[in-house]
C-alpha positions as CSV (number, residue, x, y, z in Angstrom):
1,X,-21.6,-5.0,19.9
2,X,-21.1,-1.3,20.0
3,X,-20.0,1.1,22.8
4,X,-22.3,2.4,25.5
5,X,-23.6,5.9,25.0
6,X,-21.1,7.4,27.3
7,X,-17.9,5.7,26.0
8,X,-15.8,7.1,23.3
9,X,-13.8,4.4,21.5
10,X,-10.9,4.4,19.0
11,X,-10.4,1.3,16.8
12,X,-7.1,0.4,15.1
13,X,-7.8,-1.5,11.9
14,X,-4.8,-0.9,9.9
15,X,-1.5,0.9,9.9
16,X,0.0,-0.4,13.2
17,X,3.3,-2.4,13.2
18,X,3.2,-1.9,9.5
19,X,3.6,0.9,6.8
20,X,0.4,0.7,4.7
21,X,-3.4,0.0,4.5
22,X,-4.1,2.7,7.1
23,X,-7.6,2.4,8.7
24,X,-8.9,3.8,12.1
25,X,-12.3,4.4,13.4
26,X,-13.8,6.7,16.1
27,X,-17.0,5.5,17.8
28,X,-19.3,7.3,20.1
29,X,-22.8,6.2,21.0
30,X,-24.5,5.0,17.8
31,X,-22.0,6.5,15.5
32,X,-18.9,5.3,13.7
33,X,-16.6,7.4,11.6
34,X,-13.9,5.7,9.6
35,X,-10.5,7.5,8.9
36,X,-8.7,6.3,5.7
37,X,-8.9,3.1,3.9
38,X,-5.5,2.2,2.2
39,X,-3.8,-0.8,0.8
40,X,-0.3,-2.2,0.7
41,X,1.5,-4.1,-1.7
42,X,2.4,-7.9,-1.2
43,X,5.8,-9.1,-0.5
44,X,7.3,-12.0,-2.5
45,X,5.9,-14.6,0.0
46,X,2.3,-13.8,-1.0
47,X,2.3,-15.5,-4.4
48,X,0.0,-14.0,-7.1
49,X,-1.7,-11.6,-4.5
50,X,-2.2,-8.1,-6.1
51,X,-3.2,-5.9,-3.0
52,X,-3.7,-6.3,0.7
53,X,-6.6,-4.2,2.2
54,X,-7.9,-4.1,5.7
55,X,-10.2,-6.6,7.2
56,X,-13.5,-4.8,7.6
57,X,-15.6,-7.6,9.2
58,X,-16.3,-5.6,12.3
59,X,-17.4,-2.6,10.3
60,X,-19.7,-4.9,8.2
61,X,-21.3,-6.3,11.4
62,X,-22.0,-2.7,12.5
63,X,-23.0,-1.5,9.1
64,X,-26.0,0.6,10.2
65,X,-24.1,2.8,12.6
66,X,-21.2,3.7,10.1
67,X,-21.9,7.4,9.1
68,X,-18.8,8.4,7.0
69,X,-15.4,7.7,5.6
70,X,-12.9,10.6,6.1
71,X,-9.8,10.6,4.0
72,X,-6.6,12.6,5.2
73,X,-4.8,12.5,1.8
74,X,-4.5,10.8,-1.5
75,X,-1.6,8.3,-1.1
76,X,-2.3,4.5,-1.9
77,X,-1.8,3.5,1.7
78,X,-4.8,5.7,2.6
79,X,-7.2,5.4,-0.4
80,X,-6.2,2.3,-2.2
81,X,-8.8,0.2,-0.4
82,X,-11.8,2.6,-0.8
83,X,-13.3,0.7,-4.0
84,X,-13.3,-2.6,-2.1
85,X,-14.7,-0.7,1.1
86,X,-17.5,0.9,-0.8
87,X,-18.6,-2.4,-2.5
88,X,-19.4,-3.6,1.0
89,X,-20.3,-0.4,2.8
90,X,-21.7,2.5,0.5
91,X,-21.3,5.3,3.0
92,X,-20.4,9.1,2.3
93,X,-16.8,9.7,1.6
94,X,-15.3,13.1,2.7
95,X,-12.0,14.2,1.1
96,X,-10.3,17.3,-0.2
97,X,-10.4,18.4,-3.9
98,X,-7.2,16.8,-5.1
99,X,-7.7,13.7,-2.9
100,X,-11.3,13.3,-4.4
101,X,-9.8,13.5,-7.9
102,X,-7.5,10.5,-7.3
103,X,-10.5,8.5,-5.6
104,X,-12.7,9.2,-8.5
105,X,-10.3,7.7,-10.9
106,X,-10.3,4.5,-8.8
107,X,-14.1,4.4,-8.6
108,X,-14.4,4.9,-12.3
109,X,-12.2,1.8,-12.9
110,X,-14.3,-0.2,-10.5
111,X,-17.6,1.3,-11.9
112,X,-18.6,2.8,-8.5
113,X,-18.5,6.4,-9.3
114,X,-22.1,7.0,-10.0
115,X,-23.5,5.3,-6.9
116,X,-20.9,6.7,-4.5
117,X,-21.6,9.7,-2.4
118,X,-18.6,12.1,-2.4
119,X,-18.3,15.1,-0.3
120,X,-15.6,17.8,-1.0
121,X,-14.1,19.4,2.0
122,X,-11.2,21.7,2.9
123,X,-9.2,22.8,5.9
124,X,-12.0,25.3,6.8
125,X,-14.8,22.9,6.6
126,X,-17.0,21.8,9.5
127,X,-19.4,18.8,9.3
128,X,-21.8,17.4,11.8
129,X,-21.7,13.6,11.8
130,X,-24.1,12.1,14.4
131,X,-23.2,13.4,17.7
132,X,-19.6,14.4,16.5
133,X,-18.8,17.8,15.0
134,X,-15.6,17.3,12.7
135,X,-13.4,20.1,11.7
136,X,-9.9,20.0,9.9
137,X,-6.5,21.7,9.7
138,X,-4.0,21.8,6.9
139,X,-0.7,19.8,7.2
140,X,2.2,19.5,4.8
141,X,3.2,16.2,3.3
142,X,4.4,14.9,0.0
143,X,1.1,15.2,-1.8
144,X,-1.3,18.2,-2.0
145,X,-4.4,18.9,0.0
146,X,-3.5,17.0,3.3
147,X,-5.6,17.2,6.4
148,X,-5.6,16.5,10.0
149,X,-8.9,15.7,11.5
150,X,-10.6,17.0,14.7
151,X,-13.3,15.2,16.5
152,X,-15.4,17.3,18.8
153,X,-17.3,14.8,20.8
154,X,-19.3,15.2,24.1
155,X,-16.6,13.5,26.0
156,X,-13.8,15.4,24.6
157,X,-11.7,16.2,21.5
158,X,-9.7,13.6,19.5
159,X,-7.2,14.6,16.9
160,X,-5.9,12.5,14.0
161,X,-2.8,14.2,12.4
162,X,-2.7,12.4,9.1
163,X,0.7,12.2,7.6
164,X,2.8,15.3,8.1
165,X,5.9,17.3,8.4
166,X,6.6,20.9,9.2
167,X,8.0,22.4,6.0
168,X,7.9,26.1,6.1
169,X,9.4,26.6,2.6
170,X,7.4,23.9,0.6
171,X,7.6,23.6,-3.2
172,X,3.7,24.7,-3.3
173,X,2.1,27.4,-1.1
174,X,0.6,24.6,1.1
175,X,2.2,25.5,4.4
176,X,1.0,23.8,7.7
177,X,-1.4,25.9,9.6
178,X,0.6,25.9,12.9
179,X,-1.6,28.8,14.3
180,X,-4.8,26.6,14.0
181,X,-3.1,23.6,15.4
182,X,-2.0,25.6,18.4
183,X,-5.7,27.0,19.0
184,X,-7.0,23.4,18.8
185,X,-4.4,22.3,21.4
186,X,-5.5,25.3,23.7
187,X,-9.0,23.9,23.8
188,X,-7.6,20.7,25.6
189,X,-7.1,17.4,23.6
190,X,-8.3,14.3,25.2
191,X,-6.6,11.9,22.8
192,X,-4.0,12.5,19.8
193,X,-3.3,9.8,17.1
194,X,-0.1,11.0,15.2
195,X,2.0,9.3,12.6
196,X,5.3,7.6,13.5
197,X,7.2,6.9,10.2
198,X,10.2,8.9,11.0
199,X,10.1,8.7,14.9
200,X,13.7,7.1,14.9
201,X,15.3,10.1,12.8
202,X,16.6,13.2,14.9
203,X,16.2,16.6,13.7
204,X,13.7,18.3,11.5
205,X,12.7,17.0,8.0
206,X,14.6,18.9,5.3
207,X,12.7,21.3,3.2
208,X,11.4,20.6,-0.3
209,X,13.1,23.8,-1.4
210,X,16.5,22.1,-1.3
211,X,15.3,19.4,-3.8
212,X,14.2,22.1,-6.2
213,X,17.5,24.0,-6.1
214,X,19.4,20.8,-6.7
215,X,17.2,19.7,-9.6
216,X,17.9,23.0,-11.3
217,X,21.7,22.6,-11.0
218,X,21.6,19.1,-12.5
219,X,19.5,20.2,-15.4
220,X,21.6,23.0,-16.3
221,X,24.7,20.7,-16.4
222,X,23.2,17.8,-18.2
223,X,24.4,17.0,-21.7
224,X,21.5,15.0,-23.1
225,X,18.1,13.7,-22.0
226,X,17.2,14.1,-18.3
227,X,15.0,11.4,-17.0
228,X,13.4,12.0,-13.6
229,X,11.5,9.2,-11.7
230,X,9.5,9.9,-8.6
231,X,6.3,9.0,-6.9
232,X,3.4,10.0,-9.1
233,X,1.7,11.3,-6.1
234,X,4.4,13.7,-5.3
235,X,3.0,16.7,-7.2
236,X,5.4,19.1,-5.5
237,X,8.2,17.1,-7.0
238,X,6.6,17.1,-10.4
239,X,6.2,20.9,-10.2
240,X,10.0,21.3,-9.3
241,X,10.7,19.2,-12.4
242,X,8.5,21.6,-14.4
243,X,10.4,24.5,-13.1
244,X,13.9,23.0,-13.8
245,X,12.7,22.0,-17.2
246,X,11.4,25.4,-18.0
247,X,14.7,27.0,-16.7
248,X,16.7,24.7,-19.0
249,X,14.4,25.5,-22.0
250,X,13.5,21.8,-22.5
251,X,10.2,20.0,-23.4
252,X,8.6,17.5,-20.9
253,X,7.1,14.0,-21.5
254,X,5.3,11.9,-18.9
255,X,5.6,8.3,-18.9
256,X,3.6,5.9,-17.0
257,X,-0.2,5.4,-16.6
258,X,-0.4,6.7,-12.7
259,X,2.0,9.7,-13.6
260,X,-0.3,10.8,-16.5
261,X,-3.4,10.3,-14.4
262,X,-2.2,12.3,-11.4
263,X,-0.8,15.2,-13.6
264,X,-4.1,15.4,-15.3
265,X,-6.0,15.7,-11.9
266,X,-3.3,18.0,-10.6
267,X,-3.6,20.3,-13.5
268,X,-7.3,20.3,-13.7
269,X,-7.8,21.1,-10.1
270,X,-5.1,23.8,-10.0
271,X,-2.3,21.9,-8.1
272,X,0.1,21.7,-10.9
273,X,1.1,24.5,-13.4
274,X,2.8,23.5,-16.6
275,X,3.7,26.3,-19.3
276,X,1.8,26.0,-22.4
277,X,3.6,24.1,-25.1
278,X,6.0,22.3,-22.6
279,X,4.3,18.9,-22.6
280,X,4.9,16.4,-25.5
281,X,3.8,13.0,-26.2
282,X,6.3,10.0,-25.8
283,X,6.1,9.2,-29.4
284,X,7.5,12.7,-30.2
285,X,10.5,12.7,-28.0
286,X,12.8,11.6,-30.9
287,X,11.7,14.7,-32.8
288,X,13.7,16.8,-30.5
289,X,17.4,17.2,-29.8
290,X,18.2,15.1,-26.6
291,X,19.6,18.1,-24.7
292,X,16.0,19.6,-25.1
293,X,14.0,16.9,-23.5
294,X,13.0,15.9,-20.1
295,X,11.2,12.7,-19.2
296,X,9.2,12.3,-16.0
297,X,8.4,8.7,-15.1
298,X,7.1,6.2,-12.6
299,X,9.4,3.3,-11.2
300,X,11.5,4.9,-8.5
301,X,10.8,1.9,-6.4
302,X,12.0,-0.7,-9.0
303,X,8.5,-1.8,-9.8
304,X,8.7,-4.4,-12.5
305,X,6.1,-3.0,-14.9
306,X,6.7,0.7,-14.3
307,X,8.2,2.8,-16.9
308,X,11.8,3.4,-15.5
309,X,12.2,-0.6,-15.4
310,X,11.1,-1.0,-19.0
311,X,13.4,1.9,-20.1
312,X,16.4,0.4,-18.2
313,X,15.8,-2.9,-20.3
314,X,15.1,-1.2,-23.5
315,X,11.5,-2.3,-23.6
316,X,9.6,1.1,-23.7
317,X,8.2,1.8,-27.1
318,X,9.5,5.1,-28.8
319,X,11.9,5.9,-26.0
320,X,15.4,4.6,-25.2
321,X,18.1,5.6,-22.8
322,X,21.5,6.3,-24.5
323,X,25.0,7.1,-23.3
324,X,25.4,10.4,-21.3
325,X,21.6,10.8,-20.7
326,X,21.1,11.7,-16.9
327,X,18.6,9.5,-14.8
328,X,17.5,10.9,-11.4
329,X,16.0,8.9,-8.8
330,X,13.9,11.6,-7.1
331,X,12.6,9.3,-4.4
332,X,14.3,7.3,-1.6
333,X,13.7,3.4,-1.9
334,X,10.9,2.2,0.6
335,X,12.6,-0.5,2.8
336,X,12.3,-3.7,1.0
337,X,12.5,-2.2,-2.5
338,X,16.5,-1.7,-2.3
339,X,17.2,-4.8,-4.4
340,X,14.9,-4.0,-7.1
341,X,16.1,-0.3,-7.3
342,X,19.8,-1.5,-7.4
343,X,19.0,-3.8,-10.3
344,X,17.7,-1.0,-12.3
345,X,20.6,1.4,-11.4
346,X,22.9,-1.3,-12.7
347,X,21.1,-1.7,-15.9
348,X,21.1,2.1,-16.5
349,X,24.8,2.2,-15.9
350,X,25.3,-0.5,-18.5
351,X,23.4,1.7,-20.9
352,X,26.1,4.3,-20.3
353,X,23.7,6.7,-18.3
354,X,24.8,9.1,-15.6
355,X,22.7,8.0,-12.5
356,X,21.8,10.0,-9.5
357,X,20.4,8.0,-6.7
358,X,20.6,7.4,-3.1
359,X,18.6,6.9,0.1
360,X,16.7,9.8,1.6
361,X,18.4,13.2,1.2
362,X,21.9,11.8,0.5
363,X,21.5,12.4,-3.2
364,X,19.9,15.8,-2.7
365,X,17.1,14.8,-5.0
366,X,14.6,13.6,-2.4
367,X,13.3,14.6,1.2
368,X,10.8,12.7,3.1
369,X,7.2,13.7,3.5
370,X,7.1,12.5,7.2
371,X,8.3,14.4,10.1
372,X,11.4,13.6,11.9
373,X,11.7,13.7,15.8
374,X,11.6,17.4,16.2
375,X,8.5,17.7,13.7
376,X,6.8,15.0,16.0
377,X,7.7,16.9,19.1
378,X,6.3,20.0,17.7
379,X,3.1,18.4,16.9
380,X,2.8,17.0,20.5
381,X,3.7,20.3,22.1
382,X,1.0,22.2,20.0
383,X,-1.6,19.6,20.8
384,X,-0.7,18.9,24.4
385,X,-2.9,15.6,24.6
386,X,-3.8,13.9,27.9
387,X,-3.7,10.5,26.0
388,X,-1.7,9.6,22.9
389,X,-1.7,6.8,20.4
390,X,1.3,6.7,17.9
391,X,0.2,5.2,14.6
392,X,1.4,4.5,11.1
393,X,4.7,2.7,11.7
394,X,6.5,-0.5,12.6
395,X,6.6,-1.3,16.4
396,X,10.0,0.2,16.9
397,X,8.9,3.5,15.4
398,X,5.7,3.6,17.7
399,X,8.0,2.9,20.7
400,X,10.3,5.9,19.8
401,X,7.3,8.0,19.3
402,X,6.0,7.1,22.8
403,X,9.3,8.3,24.2
404,X,9.1,11.6,22.4
405,X,5.6,12.1,23.7
406,X,6.9,11.4,27.3
407,X,9.7,14.0,26.7
408,X,7.3,16.7,26.1
409,X,4.8,16.2,28.9
410,X,2.6,13.1,28.1
411,X,2.4,11.2,31.3
412,X,4.0,7.7,31.4
413,X,1.2,5.2,31.0
414,X,-0.9,7.5,28.9
415,X,0.4,6.4,25.7
416,X,-1.1,3.3,24.0
417,X,1.0,1.3,21.5
418,X,-1.7,-0.8,19.9
419,X,-2.0,-3.7,17.6
420,X,-4.4,-3.8,14.7
421,X,-7.7,-4.7,16.2
422,X,-7.0,-3.2,19.6
423,X,-9.5,-0.8,20.9
424,X,-9.1,2.2,23.4
425,X,-12.2,3.0,25.3
426,X,-12.5,6.2,27.0
427,X,-15.2,6.6,29.9
428,X,-15.3,9.5,32.2
429,X,-12.0,10.8,30.8
430,X,-10.3,7.6,31.7
431,X,-8.8,5.7,28.8
432,X,-8.3,1.8,28.9
433,X,-7.3,-0.7,26.1
434,X,-8.9,-4.0,27.3
435,X,-10.7,-5.4,24.2
436,X,-10.2,-6.1,20.4
437,X,-12.3,-6.5,17.4
438,X,-11.6,-8.6,14.4
439,X,-8.8,-7.4,12.3
440,X,-6.2,-8.5,9.8
441,X,-5.5,-8.7,6.1
442,X,-7.8,-9.2,3.2
443,X,-6.3,-10.2,0.1
444,X,-7.1,-9.0,-3.5
445,X,-6.3,-11.6,-6.2
446,X,-7.7,-10.5,-9.5
447,X,-11.5,-10.4,-9.0
448,X,-11.3,-12.4,-5.8
449,X,-11.2,-10.5,-2.5
450,X,-11.2,-12.2,0.9
451,X,-9.2,-14.6,3.2
452,X,-7.1,-16.7,0.8
453,X,-5.1,-18.6,3.4
454,X,-5.8,-22.0,1.8
455,X,-5.1,-20.7,-1.7
456,X,-1.8,-19.2,-0.7
457,X,-0.8,-22.3,1.3
458,X,-1.4,-24.4,-1.9
459,X,0.6,-21.8,-4.0
460,X,3.5,-21.9,-1.6
461,X,3.4,-25.7,-1.7
462,X,3.4,-25.9,-5.5
463,X,6.2,-23.2,-5.7
464,X,8.4,-25.2,-3.4
465,X,7.8,-28.8,-4.4
466,X,5.7,-28.7,-7.5
467,X,2.6,-30.7,-8.4
468,X,1.9,-34.3,-9.5
469,X,-1.3,-35.2,-11.3
470,X,-2.4,-38.9,-11.2
471,X,-4.9,-39.7,-14.1
472,X,-6.8,-43.0,-13.7
473,X,-9.2,-44.6,-16.4
474,X,-11.6,-47.0,-14.9
475,X,-14.4,-49.1,-16.2
476,X,-17.6,-47.5,-14.6
477,X,-19.4,-50.8,-14.3
478,X,-16.7,-53.1,-12.9
479,X,-14.7,-50.5,-11.1
480,X,-11.4,-51.9,-12.7
481,X,-8.5,-50.2,-14.1
482,X,-8.6,-49.9,-17.9
483,X,-4.9,-49.0,-18.1
484,X,-1.9,-48.0,-16.2
485,X,-2.3,-44.7,-14.4
486,X,-0.7,-41.7,-16.2
487,X,1.5,-39.3,-14.2
488,X,2.0,-35.5,-15.2
489,X,4.6,-33.5,-13.3
490,X,4.5,-29.7,-13.1
491,X,7.3,-28.1,-11.2
492,X,8.3,-31.5,-9.7
493,X,11.2,-32.9,-11.7
494,X,13.5,-35.6,-10.6
495,X,16.3,-37.1,-12.5
496,X,14.9,-40.6,-11.5
497,X,11.4,-40.0,-12.6
498,X,11.2,-43.0,-14.9
499,X,11.9,-45.2,-12.0
500,X,9.8,-43.1,-9.6
501,X,6.9,-43.6,-12.2
502,X,7.3,-47.5,-12.0
503,X,7.0,-47.3,-8.3
504,X,4.1,-45.0,-8.2
505,X,2.1,-47.1,-10.9
506,X,2.6,-50.2,-8.5
507,X,1.3,-48.4,-5.5
508,X,-1.6,-47.0,-7.3
509,X,-2.6,-50.4,-8.9
510,X,-2.1,-52.0,-5.4
511,X,-4.3,-49.4,-3.7
512,X,-7.2,-49.8,-6.1
513,X,-7.0,-53.5,-6.0
514,X,-6.9,-53.6,-2.1
515,X,-10.1,-51.4,-2.0
516,X,-11.8,-53.4,-4.9
517,X,-11.3,-56.6,-2.7
518,X,-12.8,-54.9,0.3
519,X,-15.8,-53.7,-1.8
520,X,-15.0,-50.0,-1.1
521,X,-15.6,-48.3,-4.4
522,X,-16.0,-44.6,-3.1
523,X,-13.9,-42.3,-5.2
524,X,-13.2,-40.1,-2.0
525,X,-12.0,-43.0,-0.1
526,X,-9.8,-44.2,-3.1
527,X,-8.4,-40.8,-3.5
528,X,-7.5,-40.2,0.1
529,X,-5.7,-43.7,0.3
530,X,-3.9,-43.0,-3.0
531,X,-2.7,-39.6,-2.0
532,X,-1.4,-40.9,1.2
533,X,0.4,-43.8,-0.2
534,X,2.0,-41.8,-3.1
535,X,3.0,-38.8,-0.9
536,X,4.9,-41.2,1.3
537,X,6.6,-43.0,-1.4
538,X,7.6,-39.7,-3.1
539,X,8.9,-38.4,0.0
540,X,10.9,-41.3,0.9
541,X,12.6,-41.4,-2.6
542,X,13.0,-37.7,-3.5
543,X,12.6,-35.8,0.0
544,X,10.0,-33.6,-1.8
545,X,6.4,-33.1,-1.0
546,X,4.5,-32.2,-4.2
547,X,0.8,-31.4,-4.3
548,X,-0.8,-34.6,-5.4
549,X,-4.0,-34.4,-7.4
550,X,-5.6,-37.7,-8.4
551,X,-8.2,-37.4,-11.3
552,X,-10.6,-40.1,-12.2
553,X,-11.9,-40.8,-15.8
554,X,-14.8,-43.4,-15.6
555,X,-15.6,-44.9,-19.0
């Protein structure tokens, strides 16, 4: 069911109480506009899952009312779910030039580019979507071409900040449009949705300029190759590496598929400038003296298949890390990735490399793209919202952001800390959150997309206790065993398996004979009885509960 004509609603479909798979929706009357459609990567408990994307079942139910998908910027947690979204809901996609370039790469891979309606916008664009007029403002972040979004509705103005910080000396010329933000705030903001990632960190976010200066100093002191690992999407950091490489009179090689793809898009669309003749192919690195080479690669988060991990284990063709090479982690580890990063750092030290790493700005090689407390306060002060929804963060971050909002004038009780699926309805300028819509995780596993609760449950069971196959050969006409059952164990190994086999054979034969005497020949009944009896026997003797799969061969 949709909203009534005079109700303005905001839906939280992803990005709350989590970092990743951002998705929100603004609904007015018969119009729904989606903001972002990201993914997040699975943790080790989600065995075999490739990606996690938002549950869009509510949107599918209201397909005829969805007017557009607007994308704030090109990070994976904001665009990674778009191909899967468009396969279900082929609606117009609005994004800036650089963001659109990254989206197009994904749509090509999924063979969706030709049939997708892609509309390029910028911070000066204005678009009419149903009854809503939508405008934009420029924000600074760790990727080019980022926008905040302003929804002008008949009931009031809603602002979504996107991810942002206030960096007045960025590595590029993309400064936040503070004057425009102030002008928007002066019109009177009914509701503000603002990101909360660094709501626990006091002060202002350090400037990108600091990183550029530190990189140049390291490059000038380096004795051999310099290997820099960062997020492929952090084009300003890539540009800083280019400047440091140029100053040190080195050549530059790019390693990693995503690094190459993003750099191509950034150069083609004017967001990255690389001097002619600087770029070299990885296969040509060894043609140059090591003191004249810079390598820029992916893998700063310890990803298993990324370039830096392969370099640290000596598994990258044509390139190797040697003693006195300098390796720079120009990105802080995302919470949860510390163990993987530490493992790579250890490997690099074993190779004799000089390694510069650390969390946040401690190494001088990275600053966050997300605003600290004073950045968040400034956004709240500029916008002066009546109601506030902190977004994009774990619960504690949303809580701290609420306190910041109250410290600058948002009335207590006018902040909504939502869960995914919660809805805020605004009627006659009064906001309430009393209902929910379906939400949650959709899993991507190879070509399969959907709710894989049962598949994951089976995988977890197999990973913990293994699997036991029982192969039974029976005479089709007489329903009698032709030979003893055969048992095949996978991941279920016990030192007494030979003794266990005898007991399982006895129980299997006994179960079949009992059913035969009762004239119960149904395979389903036999399988159910056999699984129950064998499972109990195995548990009593091994304290394990393997997945048991009986297989019947009728001859």
